[in-house]
C-alpha positions in Angstrom: -38.2 -23.9 -19.9 -34.8 -22.1 -19.8 -32.0 -24.3 -18.3 -30.2 -22.8 -15.6 -26.7 -21.6 -16.4 -23.7 -21.1 -13.9 -21.2 -18.5 -14.7 -18.0 -18.7 -12.8 -17.1 -15.1 -12.2 -13.4 -15.5 -11.4 -13.1 -17.7 -14.6 -14.4 -15.0 -16.8 -12.2 -12.4 -15.4 -9.4 -14.7 -15.6 -9.8 -15.6 -19.2 -10.8 -12.1 -20.5 -9.1 -9.5 -22.1 -8.4 -6.2 -20.3 -10.5 -3.5 -21.9 -11.5 0.1 -21.1 -14.1 -1.0 -18.2 -11.2 -2.4 -16.1 -8.7 0.3 -17.1 -11.2 2.8 -15.7 -11.3 0.8 -12.4 -7.4 0.8 -12.4 -7.2 4.5 -13.0 -9.7 5.4 -10.1 -8.0 3.3 -7.7 -4.7 4.5 -8.8 -5.9 8.2 -8.1 -7.2 7.3 -4.7 -3.4 5.7 -4.1 -1.7 9.0 -5.4 -3.8 11.0 -3.0 -3.2 8.7 -0.3 0.7 9.1 -0.7 0.3 12.9 -1.2 -1.5 13.0 2.2 0.6 10.8 4.3 3.9 12.6 3.2 2.2 16.3 3.2 2.6 16.9 7.0 6.4 16.1 6.5 6.9 18.5 3.6 4.7 21.6 5.6 6.3 20.8 9.1 9.1 23.3 8.6 6.5 25.8 7.7 4.2 25.0 10.6 7.3 25.2 13.0 8.5 28.6 11.8 4.9 30.0 12.0 3.7 28.6 15.0 7.1 29.1 16.8 7.4 25.7 18.1 10.3 23.0 18.5 10.8 20.1 16.0 9.9 17.4 18.8 6.9 19.4 19.5 5.3 17.8 16.0 6.4 14.4 17.0 2.8 13.7 18.3 1.2 14.9 14.9 3.2 12.3 12.9 2.5 9.6 15.6 -1.2 10.4 15.7 -1.5 10.0 11.9 0.3 6.6 11.8 -1.8 5.4 14.8 -5.0 6.8 12.8 -4.0 4.6 9.7 -3.2 1.7 12.0 -7.1 1.8 13.0 -8.4 2.6 9.5 -6.5 -0.5 8.2 -8.1 -2.7 10.5 -11.7 -1.1 10.8 -12.3 -0.4 7.3 -10.8 -3.6 5.8 -13.2 -5.5 8.1 -16.1 -3.7 7.1 -15.3 -4.0 3.4 -15.3 -7.8 3.7 -19.1 -7.3 5.2 -20.6 -4.8 2.9 -18.1 -4.2 -0.2 -15.3 -2.6 -1.2 -17.1 0.1 -3.2 -18.9 1.8 -0.4 -15.8 1.5 2.0 -13.4 3.1 -0.4 -15.8 6.1 -1.2 -16.3 6.6 2.7 -12.8 6.3 3.6 -11.9 8.8 0.8 -14.6 11.2 2.0 -13.3 11.0 5.4 -9.4 11.6 4.6 -10.6 14.4 2.1 -12.9 16.2 4.7 -10.3 15.9 7.7 -7.4 17.1 5.3 -9.4 20.3 4.5 -9.9 20.6 8.4 -6.1 20.3 8.5 -5.7 23.6 6.8 -8.1 25.1 9.5 -6.2 23.8 12.4 -5.0 26.7 14.9 -3.3 24.7 17.6 -1.3 21.9 18.1 -3.8 19.8 20.3 -6.5 20.5 17.2 -3.9 19.3 14.5 -3.0 16.3 16.5 -6.8 15.1 16.8 -7.3 15.9 13.0 -4.6 14.2 11.7 -5.6 11.1 13.8 -9.0 11.1 12.2 -7.5 11.6 8.6 -5.2 8.9 9.2 -8.2 6.7 10.1 -9.6 7.3 6.6 -6.4 7.1 5.0 -6.0 3.7 6.3 -8.8 2.4 4.4 -7.5 3.2 1.0 -4.9 0.9 0.4 -6.4 -2.3 1.6 -9.5 -1.9 -0.8 -8.0 -0.4 -3.9 -5.6 -3.0 -4.1 -8.4 -5.8 -3.5 -10.7 -4.3 -6.0 -7.6 -4.0 -8.3 -7.0 -7.8 -7.9 -10.6 -8.8 -8.2 -10.9 -7.2 -11.6 -7.7 -8.2 -12.9 -6.8 -11.7 -15.0 -4.9 -14.0 -13.0 -1.8 -14.0 -15.5 -1.1 -10.3 -14.9 -2.9 -9.9 -11.4 0.2 -9.4 -9.3 1.8 -7.3 -11.6 -1.1 -4.9 -12.1 -1.8 -4.7 -8.1 2.0 -3.8 -7.6 1.8 -1.3 -10.4 -1.3 0.4 -9.1 0.2 0.4 -5.6 3.1 2.5 -7.2 0.5 5.3 -7.1 1.4 5.8 -3.5 4.9 6.6 -4.3 4.2 8.8 -7.2 1.8 10.7 -5.0 4.6 11.1 -2.0 6.8 12.5 -4.8 4.3 14.6 -6.3 3.5 16.2 -2.7 6.9 17.4 -2.7 7.0 19.2 -6.0 3.6 20.4 -5.3 4.5 21.8 -1.4 7.6 23.3 -2.8 5.5 25.5 -5.3 2.6 26.2 -3.2 4.2 27.1 0.3 6.2 30.2 -0.8 3.2 31.5 -2.8 0.2 30.7 -0.6 1.4 29.4 2.6 1.4 25.8 4.2 -2.4 25.6 4.4 -2.5 25.5 0.9 -1.4 22.2 0.3 -4.0 20.6 2.7 -6.6 22.7 0.7 -5.6 21.2 -2.7 -4.7 17.6 -0.7 -8.7 17.7 0.5 -10.2 19.2 -2.4 -9.0 16.4 -4.9 -10.1 13.4 -3.1 -13.5 14.9 -2.6 -13.7 15.1 -6.5 -12.3 11.5 -6.7 -15.1 10.2 -4.2 -17.8 12.0 -6.3 -16.3 10.2 -9.4 -16.5 6.7 -7.6 -20.2 7.2 -6.7 -21.2 7.2 -10.3 -18.3 5.3 -11.8 -16.7 2.7 -9.5 -18.3 -0.9 -9.6 -18.5 -3.2 -6.8 -16.4 -6.5 -6.8 -18.0 -9.1 -8.9 -16.8 -11.8 -6.5 -18.1 -10.1 -3.6 -21.6 -9.8 -5.3 -21.7 -13.2 -6.4 -20.4 -14.7 -3.1 -23.2 -12.7 -1.4 -25.9 -13.5 -3.9 -26.8 -9.9 -4.5 -27.6 -7.7 -7.3 -27.5 -10.4 -10.3 -28.5 -7.5 -12.3 -25.7 -5.5 -11.7 -23.2 -8.3 -12.0 -24.8 -9.1 -15.5 -24.3 -5.4 -16.5 -20.6 -5.2 -15.2 -19.7 -8.6 -16.4 -20.7 -7.8 -20.0 -18.4 -4.8 -19.9 -15.4 -7.5 -19.4 -17.0 -10.2 -21.8 -19.9 -9.3 -24.0 -20.1 -13.0 -24.9 -20.9 -14.3 -21.3 -24.4 -15.7 -21.1 -26.8 -13.7 -19.2 -30.6 -14.0 -18.5 -33.3 -14.8 -15.9 -31.7 -18.4 -15.5 -28.2 -17.5 -15.2 -26.7 -18.0 -11.8 -23.4 -16.2 -10.8 -21.0 -18.1 -8.7 -17.3 -18.0 -7.4 -15.2 -21.0 -6.3 -15.4 -20.6 -2.8 -18.1 -20.7 0.1 -19.6 -17.8 1.9 -18.3 -17.9 5.2 -19.9 -16.3 8.3 -18.2 -15.2 11.5 -15.6 -12.2 12.3 -13.5 -11.9 9.2 -10.3 -10.9 11.9 -11.1 -14.3 13.5 -11.6 -16.1 10.2 -8.0 -15.4 9.3 -6.7 -18.1 11.7 -9.0 -20.5 10.8 -9.0 -23.4 8.0 -5.2 -23.6 8.2 -4.5 -19.8 7.7 -3.0 -19.0 11.1 0.6 -19.9 10.4 0.6 -17.9 7.0 -1.4 -14.9 8.6 1.3 -14.8 11.6 4.1 -15.0 9.2 2.7 -12.4 6.9 2.1 -9.7 9.7 5.9 -10.5 10.8 7.0 -9.6 7.1 4.7 -6.5 7.2 6.0 -5.4 10.6 9.7 -5.9 9.8 9.6 -4.5 6.4 7.4 -1.1 7.1 9.9 -0.9 10.3 12.9 -0.7 7.7 10.8 1.3 5.1 9.7 4.0 7.6 13.3 4.2 9.3 15.0 4.4 6.0 12.5 7.2 4.5 12.6 9.4 7.9 16.4 9.3 8.8 18.4 8.6 5.9 18.8 12.2 4.5 19.8 13.3 7.8 22.3 10.3 8.6 24.1 11.0 5.0 24.1 14.6 5.9 25.7 14.2 9.3 28.3 12.1 7.4 29.5 15.2 5.8 27.7 15.5 2.5 25.7 18.4 1.4 22.1 18.8 2.1 21.1 18.7 -1.6 23.1 15.5 -2.1 21.5 14.1 1.3 18.0 14.9 -0.2 19.0 13.2 -3.5 20.2 10.2 -1.7 16.7 9.8 0.1 14.8 10.5 -3.1 17.0 7.7 -4.6 15.1 5.1 -2.1 11.9 6.1 -3.5 13.1 6.0 -7.2 14.4 2.3 -6.4 11.0 1.7 -4.8 9.1 2.7 -8.0 11.4 0.4 -10.2 11.6 -2.3 -7.8 7.8 -2.4 -7.8 7.6 -3.2 -11.6 11.0 -5.3 -11.5 9.7 -7.6 -8.6 6.2 -7.9 -10.1 7.4 -9.2 -13.4 9.8 -11.7 -11.7 6.9 -13.0 -9.3 4.8 -13.5 -12.3 7.4 -16.2 -13.6 8.9 -17.6 -10.5 6.4 -17.1 -7.5 6.1 -14.8 -4.4 8.3 -17.0 -2.0 11.6 -17.4 -3.9 11.6 -13.6 -5.2 10.6 -12.1 -2.2 12.7 -14.4 0.1 15.8 -13.4 -2.3 14.8 -9.7 -2.3 14.8 -9.3 1.4 18.3 -11.0 1.7 19.7 -8.6 -0.7 17.7 -5.9 1.2 19.8 -6.9 4.3 23.0 -6.7 2.7 22.3 -3.3 0.9 21.3 -1.7 4.0 24.3 -2.9 6.1 26.4 -1.4 3.4 24.8 2.0 3.7 26.8 3.2 7.0 30.2 2.0 5.9 32.8 4.5 6.9 34.2 6.7 4.1 31.6 5.5 1.6 31.4 7.6 -1.5 28.5 9.4 -2.8 28.3 7.1 -5.9 28.5 4.0 -3.5 25.6 5.5 -1.5 23.3 6.0 -4.4 23.9 2.4 -5.5 23.4 0.7 -2.1 20.3 2.9 -1.5 18.9 2.3 -4.6 18.9 -1.7 -4.2 17.4 -1.0 -0.6 14.6 0.9 -2.0 14.1 -1.8 -5.1 14.1 -4.5 -2.1 12.1 -2.8 0.7 9.9 -0.3 -0.9 9.2 -2.6 -3.9 9.0 -5.4 -1.7 6.3 -3.9 0.5 3.9 -3.6 -2.7 4.8 -7.5 -3.2 3.8 -8.3 0.2 0.4 -6.4 -0.1 -0.2 -8.5 -3.4 0.6 -11.6 -1.8 -1.7 -11.2 1.0 -4.5 -10.2 -1.7 -3.9 -13.7 -3.7 -3.5 -15.9 -0.4 -6.8 -14.9 1.2 -10.2 -15.7 -0.1 -12.8 -13.2 -1.5 -14.6 -12.8 1.9 -11.4 -12.2 3.8 -9.2 -10.4 1.1 -9.6 -6.9 2.4 -9.3 -8.0 6.1 -6.4 -9.9 5.2 -4.6 -7.1 3.4 -5.4 -4.4 5.9 -4.5 -6.3 8.9 -1.2 -6.8 7.6 -0.7 -3.1 6.9 -2.2 -2.3 10.3 0.3 -4.8 12.1 2.9 -3.3 9.9 2.1 0.5 11.0 3.2 -0.6 14.5 6.7 -1.2 13.1 6.1 2.1 11.1 5.8 4.0 14.4 8.4 1.9 16.1 11.2 2.1 13.4 11.8 5.8 13.3 11.4 6.1 17.1 13.8 3.6 17.5 16.5 5.2 15.4 16.1 8.3 17.0 16.8 6.9 20.4 19.8 4.8 19.1 21.0 8.2 17.2 20.6 10.2 20.6 22.7 7.5 22.3 25.4 8.3 19.7 25.4 5.1 17.7 27.7 5.3 14.9 26.2 5.2 11.2 27.6 1.8 10.8 26.1 0.4 13.8 22.8 2.0 13.1 22.5 0.5 9.7 23.6 -2.8 11.0 21.0 -3.1 13.4 18.6 -1.9 10.6 19.7 -5.0 8.5 18.2 -7.2 11.1 14.6 -6.9 10.2 15.4 -7.3 6.4 17.1 -10.7 7.5 14.0 -11.6 9.7 11.8 -10.8 6.6 14.1 -13.0 4.4 13.8 -15.9 6.9 10.0 -15.5 7.2 9.4 -15.3 3.6 11.2 -18.6 2.8 9.5 -20.1 5.9 6.1 -19.7 3.9 7.0 -22.1 1.5 6.1 -24.8 4.2 2.7 -23.3 5.3 1.0 -22.0 2.3 0.8 -23.1 -1.5 3.4 -21.6 -3.7 2.0 -18.3 -5.2 2.6 -18.6 -8.9 1.1 -17.0 -12.0 2.0 -19.2 -14.9 2.3 -17.5 -18.2 1.7 -19.5 -21.4 3.4 -18.1 -24.8 0.3 -17.6 -26.3 -0.9 -15.2 -23.3 2.5 -13.5 -23.7 1.7 -12.9 -27.4 -1.6 -11.9 -26.9 -0.6 -9.0 -24.3 
């Protein structure tokens, strides 16, 4: 009689090397996030062309942008909870198909009202991408490099946003603004088909649910060929399956304070991120710089964010989330306050905006990764998605509030002093997390460093 063998899925993944199987998963998730970033920013790139073609005012497009953000908020909350019930794979596929089809429909919109409705539902699909892609990457990554990999893959969003600018600049003059959405909808459809045939479900999720042991065996062998398998093999994870509503469970078993503080950080940081992304070029242009230089300053924010994601991920792997992010948001507070200084030179602006991008944009990827490591398997997508959902409220309020303040003739210095406050709050909250959650640290031994 064969003895029963228990295999800890998490231990196998943590101790294993990263092979072609996992790289394929990372690649697919990165593609999803690239198109996520492309689609989210696409409307901003085509807005001038729509305004010209439809002969409407700039303000008339405001409901379109707002509807998309509300859609992302709904999608983040809805799809993340569903994913913790039925799995990451089906939700990621459905979310990708939703925003693919709705993006294609955007190209067919003939009125402002139709465009608002379409962009809302496209946003719902987009809201399901980031939480589930990040969760799947984290659950297929060894612990020693999990945070870094999650943050690197999250950079796909920034890359997609930048790519969207170059693609739009090429397509719009030649084929019109609708071509941007035809391309932005067609590629995710192909990615969704690729996921149907190539993307595995989370091994931890399947083991926790006690489902499909044959699939677990198949995929686990792709990670570690020496892993035991057979009719007597049982797959486990070091946690218990919990029932109930995932959103409610975020506040149980000592997680309430941590959840609330993570929501506050998401709200404050995304408020800042969207304020800076939306208004920075305009404020710089109003300060007397050329339009091209104003655009370059805005681009510097995203460049800083791309580098910051890698930079912060490296430090977090050695020092832990709380000290690195607390320090990062403190630096963000100072750098944002310095942006609006009178008579600031262009070189000075490039430096402080780069630092703001490194700490604010790069910091958001780290906050997502922190949520991914803080919550157990059965709450991981909900934990990331709920934080991003609350953060989207800040993303809506930030640019809107900035527009109101600018309309009331606030000087640039006053505006950026006010914008520094959310970064200060984020820093205080992050350091406060030291007392409500275990320090999140990923120790790396010398042997592991040499092996990779």
